[in-house]
Phi, psi and omega in degrees: 000091189294142168268086185307131190242050166298317167264178174305153185305143178299143176296150184307324183290346181262327187239345193254125181287005177283348181290166189278356185295337181275344189240327184287315181227070187299326182293331183293327184252355188287127172263111183292123189276102177225105185297346179265001181239264194300319194262338182240035181277358176207155179292139179301145179247133179288128177268112183290349184257008180191181182275161175247158178303146182248103182302326181294316179293323177300317180297318178297317179299314182296325180292317180293319189270331186227006189304328182257357189275153170246161177106207185244143180260119176285124183237144181216145171231148175203163182283122176294154181292158170084011180260349181075016177232157180243161176182148181277154177295151175238131183240132173223163175232122181243148183291138178277075179224195185292345180272352186300315180301318181294317180295320179294321178296320178297316180295320180295323177296317177297316181297322180297319178293334179271357184072032185246146174276158181239128181232157169225155162278125185284051178196169182249154178239172185273326188225153175297142183096348180269137177201014178275165179301321181288345179277339184293121185260330181216143173218138185235010181213147176256135183226147169231135179259110179262108188235015178202163176076205182276093185300315183298317180294322179292322176297318179297321178296317179297314182293325180295324186257334182250354181089168182300139177282160174289325185206141172235128183240129169275114192284350180112331180282158181229136180285164177302335179277357177094011179264149181281129175292151190221148168250124181250124187243140169236120179278139180268160181289340178203157182294143173278140179223162175059229182296335180293338176294315177298321179297316179299318181292325175297321177298318178300318178293320180295317179297314181299319180296324185278345177238009180070039179268190182282115184283351179299339184283009168290343181264137183294332185262018177288122184278163182214150182295148179271124176297138184095347175272179185255136179263124174239128171191131175052043176083355181263131177234121181207169181273137170284106195253141167277118182255350178206125183223120173240079193301329183271002185272117180229155183234143172283136186299318181294316180294321180295321179297322177297318180295321179295318180298326183275344183290126177283163175298150177294154178307131180089354179255124181246133178268355179236146181289151177293148177292313185274134174256162186302333184263012180231153178291152177289139187295325180299325178285321183300317188291342184239006184244120175296150179223133185253160178287165176084011177069029182282348184242184185293336176219160183279168176299322180297315179297316180296315181296318180297318180295316181293315178300317179299322180297311182289330175297320178298318180297321178292316182298325180276000178081010181274343172226148170284167179298321179297315180295322179295317179294320177297321179294319178297315179297323178296318177297316180302317182288325188270329191244337180267125184229108355286169181293156169284148171298147184300321182295323177292319178300320181292317180298315180294322178296316180295323179295312180292325177297313180299319180292321180294317179295321179299322182278324191244002176090186185299151180287157177266084184287135183289143176252111179275142182296140178276348182267114181291147177291138179292148179290327181231150177285126181290135176223152181221140175281162177301321180298318179298319180292322180290327184276345182279104181249023178293155182301146177288148177300145179292138177294142169289318172225115182267163359271108178061019181289318175222113182259163179305128183075007182275168181231120180249132176247123176254116182246153178184155178289157176303140177071010178280345177106015185292322180293321178295315177299318182297316182300314180297320179298314181296322178298317177298315181295322179293333178270351181078028185244135179299153181213120179054032181087359177265126192238128173268152179285339184192174173300129185258146176270119190233133173247114185258100180269094184246144188229034181236322190255128178288163190306307187295324179281335174292313180294326177297317179295319180294322181287339180258018189294334172072029178260160179304140182304323181294321179293316180297320180297323180291337182261358190307313187262350184269342180250116179248127188237141174262148169285180180305127183255142174254074184201166170250156175275062178261204183298310180292317181299319178299318179296320180293320180294316179301317179295321179294321179294316179297324179290325182285324181230075186287336189256327185239150182288155179288143177263317184222131170250121182246130181241120187221115351260170177302317189303319186283347182240005190292133173236114184272008175093188185301330182276353176067031180291159179265186183293337180276358181266118182300320180294319179294320179294319178294323175300314181297316183290316186274316187269346179246297186293310182292321179297318178296317179297315180298330182288323184266322178184109183300338182266000181285151177271154180238134174244123176250133178256133187219155178275159176244159175260168183281133173232159174290161179301324179294318179295318178298320180294321181289313181203090185296338185281353171291346182284346180300128181293153171093202189285152179290345180301330182297316183292326179285350186260326187284158175265337178218135175240134175234132177238123176256122181211166177260114175297327179233117183297337181272350182256159182274341183292143173244154178248132179253104178277142186231131176231119182247141173252337183258016182192177180293157183296146176247142179291148176300152179249137173263117186235159178205159176257111184243119180054041175084001182236138176282130180225156175270130184265137177290119180303338179295339181278353180287146176288119186262323184266125179048049183298318183292320179293321178297320179296324178294320177297318177301315181295323180294321177295318177298320180298316181297321177298317179294322178297317180299313180298319180295319179296317179300320176300307186293319181295321179295321179294341175264004175093017183236131175233155190228148164278173183296318182293314181297322180296315181297323180287321185289328187245022175299126179058030175239153176054033177080009177269162182265213182284179183301318183297316179297320180295318180295323178298317178296319179296323177298319178295314182296321179289325177293323179281354179084007178286325177243133176235196191226155171235121182212167176068225182297324180298322177290320179296322180298334179271001181080019180273149179294147179296146186224140183259006182290164182296323188260326186093205182274144180285142182220137175237165184295142179063033180277134175242136182248130176289131183273349185090356178258161179242150175241142181249126177289126184294330183273314186260343184078006182289135180256125181228148178294150177266131178239151174236146179286135180259123178249143181288150175251337182219162177214163179269128177290124184290343180272318187249342184081003180286150176270115185242152178289147178281135181289311181229100184300333184285344181248115180277116184249131175262137177292165179302124181091355177282178181267136177267000000 
């Protein structure tokens, strides 16, 4: 909901749904949405001096922004500035369903007659009256508000790097240069929820920063104008128009985030502040211009010295010069450009003062890490005869067979949430204990430094404590595996020095065997040019100047494991060459000695496939792995369904769906005061809610009762709930966390709100999974699933 800024931005209390008027007293501002009363009490009148709301454009806008969302859409109208009329804001919440476009069009028509603009928060909330950032439960589109500069050039930059947008809306405002301000939308393949909402908002802020857009959209509750509504401001009345619509174009959130990360700033947009400020000389001039005492030049010796010292301090702080080189450069400037020179003690005092101030503002310096491995004087070469005659033993594998060799580099790739970090942690624990894992064998317990930058400390320790491995194995790995919590750093010059110091402190007596970096993305340093992961030069800089230098510094023979994300490929592409899925530049694949890709061949199945590519040994067959009862195991491929596997999986999924529907219906019906026996349920819901006939429903119920998902209430327990006595074998159906409406109402003493009274329903009997007999429940308050049942 853009705050169109032809004039200065509207104050938050006028345009921003973040104010408290929507939440503190919702009834005071609520416009009750009744199309037969407030909004349609008269036929719309055509305004000959301006546009009218366009229901078709409103419907298109609602589909792009809310088409997949559930919940309520916060809507607001208020009088735009410059009309000479006043009016209070009106807030409503409409359901994000098939009726939303019609209701929004009706509200927009009413607002147009009132001279009011229409805004929405581009996300849904759970309850009426909610409009804070923390209330937003779902968002399905990414938007950037371009409200200044060369709008057309910025749109072209976005399309070139992020792909065509789903929708472009001209918001009604016009820049001083005469260009129409625009909202550019990309619809996602599914709504973002939970932490992904924060991620989506960070993307909105990153896009805005890179094209000079409105940074307010970093907040989830930032409102935006509704396309198809009417724009009023400063005497101008026009339609908020959709000028480009690709309704079928949708983006995956992970892929879109990669594109945003790789997008450079638009021409003329800088993400870093300029060195020179208006009241100081430019550094390029300072470094080559002599300056005399007495104010004889354009700047004083003090101004020139401060600028030069500041410049070299930045180079030292960024790790581009050592401290010695920086001091030598400062002294060189003093000797060459200051006439007469400053005394050395004054130069030193000023340097130390500016250094302390710079560190205070910008954090610890990026100290360079020089490689511990000296360059050879001569390039090693060997004749064919020498290679044929050398029969000395091969170096022992760090992880056999040839998966990680001394000095080798292994890359483990996988899509987000596929389980690669969990698999990696268990694998590293086994290697630290000297125990084989999934056929990968260490020669002895290995010393491992796990540099991870994703999981915070408390959740890291929780994961380690829940690892579920034998106590003896964990005890053997206790001191050999050293793990970092989530780090806020890059593996740049300073980061490399810090990691090297941490490794030496962790293993002071013996050399490191394996350095693991998880993931590349969170620690990536693309070098002086600031390239991203998709830049081959930046990737080679990271691998050679960061990873290899760090390894050579701690132990040239240690192995390195890098964890990396993958991009989405079609099943055919994955089958042809799964390693094309590795995100970023192709230089990574040409550099590693071993590649592992963890992926799901079937998205509906739990099994993962581990593809293996070796350069230092013979090819290894892919492994089919799964996590069973908390432990990673290798699955025998012979156990896979070979005939009509996809059709069989669909049948399995349909059976699971019907079970979930039955449980959901029992929940909802109980909250409405209705409970069922097995026979009555099958009769009542035959061919309803996606269920089949009575026989199919009873078969599903038999499975659910055997698995302990559904239990029973009968006898005295049913009478205590006010249920009619029943002579059936099982009694009334009961599911976990079921609440039954008693038919009575409770009144809140403070608010006067009347709500139905519910009581928790506990089972009294269950079906024995061995005999099918109906047995009494030992403790109704504790829901127990039989062995092999569903939790």
